[in-house]
C-alpha positions as CSV (number, residue, x, y, z in Angstrom):
1,X,26.6,87.4,82.5
2,X,28.4,86.1,79.3
3,X,27.1,83.7,76.8
4,X,29.6,81.3,77.7
5,X,27.3,80.8,81.2
6,X,25.3,77.5,79.4
7,X,24.1,76.0,83.1
8,X,22.0,79.5,83.7
9,X,18.5,78.6,83.4
10,X,16.0,81.1,80.5
11,X,14.0,82.9,83.2
12,X,17.9,84.1,85.3
13,X,18.8,85.4,81.6
14,X,15.5,86.7,80.8
15,X,15.1,88.4,84.4
16,X,19.0,89.6,83.3
17,X,17.8,91.0,80.6
18,X,15.1,92.6,82.4
19,X,17.5,94.3,85.0
20,X,19.5,96.2,81.6
21,X,22.2,93.2,81.1
22,X,22.2,92.8,77.3
23,X,25.1,90.6,77.0
24,X,22.3,87.9,78.5
25,X,19.7,88.5,75.6
26,X,22.9,87.2,73.6
27,X,22.8,84.1,75.4
28,X,19.1,83.4,74.9
29,X,19.4,83.7,71.3
30,X,22.7,81.7,71.0
31,X,20.6,79.4,73.2
32,X,18.1,79.1,70.3
33,X,19.0,80.4,66.8
34,X,20.2,77.3,65.5
35,X,16.4,75.1,66.2
36,X,14.6,77.5,65.3
37,X,16.6,78.3,62.2
38,X,16.0,74.9,60.9
39,X,12.2,75.1,61.6
40,X,12.1,78.4,59.8
41,X,13.9,76.8,57.0
42,X,11.9,74.0,56.6
43,X,9.0,75.9,57.3
44,X,9.5,78.4,54.9
45,X,11.2,76.3,52.4
46,X,13.8,79.2,51.8
47,X,16.7,80.4,54.0
48,X,16.3,84.4,53.5
49,X,12.8,84.4,54.8
50,X,13.6,82.0,57.0
51,X,16.4,84.7,58.4
52,X,14.0,87.7,58.9
53,X,11.5,85.9,60.0
54,X,13.9,84.2,62.7
55,X,15.5,88.2,63.3
56,X,11.9,89.4,63.6
57,X,10.9,86.9,66.3
58,X,14.1,87.9,68.2
59,X,14.0,91.4,67.5
60,X,9.9,91.1,68.6
61,X,10.4,88.9,71.8
62,X,12.9,91.6,72.6
63,X,10.9,93.9,72.8
64,X,8.4,92.8,75.2
65,X,10.3,90.5,76.8
66,X,8.2,91.9,80.1
67,X,5.1,90.4,79.3
68,X,6.8,87.2,78.8
69,X,4.6,85.4,81.5
70,X,7.0,82.5,82.7
71,X,10.4,83.6,81.7
72,X,11.5,79.3,82.7
73,X,9.0,78.7,79.5
74,X,11.1,81.8,77.4
75,X,11.9,78.9,74.8
76,X,8.3,78.2,73.7
77,X,6.9,81.6,74.2
78,X,10.1,82.6,71.9
79,X,8.5,79.7,69.5
80,X,5.2,80.8,69.8
81,X,6.4,83.8,68.3
82,X,8.6,82.8,65.4
83,X,5.7,80.5,64.5
84,X,3.4,83.5,63.7
85,X,7.0,85.1,62.3
86,X,6.9,82.1,59.6
87,X,3.1,82.3,58.9
88,X,3.1,85.8,57.9
89,X,6.5,85.5,56.1
90,X,5.1,82.5,54.1
91,X,1.5,84.4,53.4
92,X,4.2,87.0,52.1
93,X,6.3,84.5,50.2
94,X,2.5,82.7,48.8
95,X,1.1,86.3,47.8
96,X,4.4,87.2,45.4
97,X,3.8,83.2,44.2
98,X,7.4,81.4,44.7
99,X,8.1,78.0,44.8
100,X,9.5,75.9,47.6
101,X,13.1,76.9,46.7
102,X,15.8,74.9,46.6
103,X,18.6,75.3,49.9
104,X,21.1,72.5,50.0
105,X,22.3,74.3,53.4
106,X,19.1,74.2,54.8
107,X,18.2,70.5,54.5
108,X,20.8,68.5,56.5
109,X,19.0,65.1,56.7
110,X,20.7,61.7,56.4
111,X,23.4,61.7,54.0
112,X,22.5,59.3,50.7
113,X,25.3,57.4,49.2
114,X,26.2,60.0,46.4
115,X,25.9,63.0,45.8
116,X,23.3,63.0,43.1
117,X,20.8,60.8,45.0
118,X,21.4,63.0,47.9
119,X,20.4,66.5,45.7
120,X,17.3,64.3,44.0
121,X,16.0,63.4,47.3
122,X,16.1,67.0,49.1
123,X,14.3,68.3,45.8
124,X,11.7,65.3,46.5
125,X,11.6,66.1,50.3
126,X,11.7,70.1,49.7
127,X,8.8,69.8,46.9
128,X,6.5,67.1,49.1
129,X,6.6,69.4,52.1
130,X,5.7,72.3,49.4
131,X,3.0,70.4,48.2
132,X,1.2,70.3,52.0
133,X,-0.7,73.1,52.7
134,X,0.9,75.7,55.7
135,X,-1.4,74.0,58.3
136,X,-0.6,70.6,58.0
137,X,3.5,71.4,56.8
138,X,3.3,73.4,60.1
139,X,2.0,70.6,62.3
140,X,4.6,67.9,60.3
141,X,7.1,69.8,61.0
142,X,6.7,71.1,64.6
143,X,6.0,67.1,65.4
144,X,8.3,65.6,63.5
145,X,11.6,67.8,62.1
146,X,11.4,69.6,66.0
147,X,9.8,66.9,68.0
148,X,7.4,68.8,70.1
149,X,4.7,67.5,72.6
150,X,1.4,67.9,71.1
151,X,0.7,70.1,73.9
152,X,3.7,72.1,73.5
153,X,2.5,72.6,69.6
154,X,-1.2,73.3,71.2
155,X,0.5,76.3,72.7
156,X,2.6,77.4,70.1
157,X,-0.2,77.1,67.6
158,X,-3.1,78.3,69.3
159,X,-4.9,75.1,67.9
160,X,-6.4,72.6,69.5
161,X,-4.6,69.0,70.1
162,X,-7.2,67.0,68.5
163,X,-7.0,69.4,65.3
164,X,-3.1,68.9,65.4
165,X,-3.1,65.5,65.7
166,X,-5.2,64.9,63.4
167,X,-3.3,67.6,60.7
168,X,-0.1,65.5,61.2
169,X,-1.9,62.5,60.6
170,X,-3.7,64.2,57.2
171,X,0.4,65.2,56.6
172,X,1.8,62.3,56.6
173,X,-1.2,60.4,54.7
174,X,0.1,63.3,52.6
175,X,3.2,62.7,52.3
176,X,3.0,58.7,51.6
177,X,0.9,59.3,48.7
178,X,2.7,62.2,47.1
179,X,6.2,60.2,47.6
180,X,4.5,57.2,45.6
181,X,3.5,59.3,43.0
182,X,7.2,60.2,42.6
183,X,8.4,57.0,42.9
184,X,6.6,56.1,39.9
185,X,7.6,59.2,37.5
């Protein structure tokens, strides 16, 4: 089965991998790489750390694929693995006292009128996200960047829905304050 088989469900691909078809895992990787890569870059703020977390998540998922309880929900299961890898990688980065790193290729948001304004806005967004606690940043990114429902977020993070709603709310409030402070400068 080739990567070009776009109509194949996650469950079918997982069953093919478990039956020995290594190409089927390549199809799963191709299906989720971009979206999960975006999440990891936003969560960690550094493309190299994000790539490390993403690769580790794919390797761990492959090794433990037989433990995926619902192959049709492979994407959610893989997302959960990536969330944990980002937490681990982010913790290591924090211990190394690294700052939220500028990575122009990482944030491809709405283009601003001029490159200078765009660079300034990207710096401001990264700086603002970097000022949030990891729990608030994670909840904000899952809700507003990855556009997940709270139920999906709860499955991925292990946090309760009400706790996640509060984290997203507080992240928004903190970002508003941070952006207002940045406008005054």
